[in-house]
N, C-alpha and C positions, 0 to 999 in steps of 0.2 A: 427606475433604479432606486428611487428614494425609499420605497417600502422595503426593498431588500437590504439597503444600507441600514435601515432602522432595525430590521431583523438581525443583521450582523452585530450591531451595537448591543442589542438586548441579549443576544447569545453570548457575546464576549463577557458581558457583565454577569450573566448566569454562571458561566464556566469559571470565571475568576473567583467566584464565591467558593469553588471547590478546587482551587488551583493546586492544593497539596495532593489531591488524588491524581491530577494530571502529571505532576512532577514525579510522584511515586511510580506511575506507570512508565515514565521515561527511564527512571533509575532502574526499575526492574528489567527493562529491555537492555539497558547498558550492562548490567550484571550478567544476564544470560549471554550476551555477545562476548563479554570478556572470557567466559568459560569456553566458548567455542574457539576464540583466538588462542587461549592457552593450550587447548587440545591440538590445534594445528601446529602451533609453535613446537610443541613436544614431538609431534610426528616428524617434522622436518629435522629436529635435532637428533632424535633417536635413529632415524634412517641415515643421517649424515649425508643427505643429498642436497643439491642446490636447487633442483626443480622437481615438482610433482605435477604431472598432468599439464605441463607447459607453464606452470606458475612458479616463479621464484618466491622465496620467503617474503621479500618486501611487497611483491605483487599480491600474494595471498593475504598479508596483513592489511594492505590497502583495501583489497576486495572485501574482507570481513568487516572492517571498520565502516566502509561505505554501506554494506548490507545492514549493519546495525543502525546507521543513521536513517536509511530509507525505512527500515522496519519501525523505528520509533516515531517518525514524523509522517509517514504515508500509510503504512499498514496498521491502522489502529485496531486494537482489540474490541473496542466498543462499537465498531462499525455496524450500522443497521438497527441500533437500539431505538433511536428516535422513531424510525418508520414503523417498527414492530409495535412500540408502545402507543403511538398515536392512533394506529388502526384498532388495536385490541381494546384500548381504553375509551374509544369513542371520541378522542380529541380531534380526529380528522373532520368530524362534522363542523367544528368551529372554523376550520380553514376553508371548507368547501363553499361557505356562504360569504367569504371575503374575496376581494378582487386581487387574488394572487395565485400564482402557479404553485401548487403544493410540492411538486417535485423540485422546483427551484428553491422553495423554502427549505426543504431538507438538504439540498446541495449547499445552500448558504451556511446553514448550521454546521454541516460537515466541514466546509472550508475553514470556518472560524475555529473549529476544534483542532484541525491540523495546524493552523498558524499559531495558535496559543501553545500547543504542545511543542512546536518548533522553538518558539521564543523562550519557553520555560526550560527546555532541555539543551539548548545550544551551548550554554556555558559548560555543562558537564562534558559534552562531546568535544569542545575546544580543549579542555584539559586532557582528555584522552588523546586527541590529535597531537598535543605537545609531548605527552609521555611516549608516544609511538613515532615521533617525528623522524627518527633515524630509519624507520621501516617504510615510511610513506613514499609512494611513487607519484610525482606530479603528472598532470595530463600532458600528453605530447604536444598539444597546441590549444590555443584559446578556442578554436572551432570545436574541438572534441569536447571541451568543457561545456560550451554552449549546447552542443547536441546532447550531452549527458543530462543537463538540466531540462532540456526540452523533452527528452524521453521520460524523465521522472514526472513531469507534468502529465504526459499521456498515461503514465502508470497510475497516477492519482485518480484520473478520470475513469480509467478502466476498473480500478479497485472500487470506486464508489458505485459504478453501475452493477458490478457483480454482486455487491452486498445489497444494492437497491432491490435486485430481483429476489434475493433471499428475504428481504424485509417485507416486500409487498405480498409474499405468499401468506402473510398473516391474515389476508382476506379469507384464506381457507384453513388456516391453522391457528390454534389458540396461542401458540408460542413458537417462535422461529429460532430460539437460541440453539437448539440441537443442530439444524442444518448449517447455521453460521459457525458453530464450533467445528464441525467436520470440515468446512471450507478452510478455516484457519489452520487446522492440522495439515491438510493437503498442501496449503500454501507454504507452510514451514519448510517443506522439502522441495516442492515443485517450482518455487520462485528462485531457488539457488541460494537461499540465505545461509544454510548450514554447510552445504557442499556445492561448489560451482558445478553447474549442470554438465559441463564438458567432461567432468570426471566420472560421470555415470556410464556404465557399460551398455553396449548394444541396444537392446529393446527399450530399456529405461530411458536412454538418451533420446531415442526416437519419439517415445511417448511424450516426454517433457518438452521436446522441441515443437510438438504439434499443439500443445496446450497454450493458453494465453498467459499463464502465470509467469513464464520466463521473462515477459515484458516488464514485470514489476521490479525485479532486482537484477537478474542475471544480465539482461541486455544493456541496461544503463551502465553497469560496471564494466562490461566488455568494451563498450564505447569509450569509457573513461580511460581504461588501460590500453586502448589502441590495439585490441586483440581481434578486431573484425575490420574488414575492408570497407571502403566508402560504399561500394555496391551492396554489401551485406547490411550496412546501416540503413540504406534506402529501403531495402527489402524488409527489414525489421520494422521500420516506421510504417510502411505500407501494410504489413501484416497486423500491426497494432491498430491502425485506423480501421481496417476491415473488422477486427474483433470489436472495437468500440461501436461501430455501426450495427453489427449483429446483436451485441448485447443490449444496445440502446433500443433496437427494434423489438427485442423480446420484452424488455422492461415496459415499453409503451403498450404492447399487446396485453401483458399481464395486468397493467394498471387499468386499462379499459374494461377488461373482463372483471377485475376485482371490484372496481367502483360500482359496477352494475349489481354485483352480489351484495356489496355493502349497503347500497340504497334499498335493495329488496328486503334486507333484514331490518331496515329502519333504524340504524345506529344514529 
């Protein structure tokens, strides 16, 4: 563990040198989420209804603020940059001759970035939570709050693995920014960050329910709001673990094939 703690320390020092960039990234996410909140608030007021798709106005405000927090601290825009750059710039060669697991090296750096983004942005979100306090719905129980936090941890792992796969295809591509951008665009809708997935009609609801992206935002917030049963929570956790194992398996397979190609080209 010592070497990874040293990596974590060095990563934090490196990122703190550019902490204004991290802070601006969080602020940008907050502004975008405020626009979405304003839109939904207007929809409720214009329609003059107490509920939309099973969500009351306080539940929708709580959902959207929660989505904003998860987006800012878990679904990072720069995901996969390190992996892509280390492979394409040949930096990977320096790590392969050292006694460390390269994937855990990237995971450590990823975790540090998430934690720093959280600590730099938590103040701004606390202010928002105070401003919207009259609309916030507390968790129904401490257990649901714990399960929500656990589901967010699973979401972070799944999110890292998804972008890990897109990062390691740099073994075959000069730049993976395009595929990662497409993934982020899909996630903007398929995670339920903009619109709760339960509000989508028919076929779209079925498609989004089959994809793993619902586990990143929609499921944690459904748990928090108490909108799914205990059995459904267990099923979603099982579904998430299966996806994590599948994506992890794909990432290991791609890494093994990619590293052979990397060595063959003599980077």
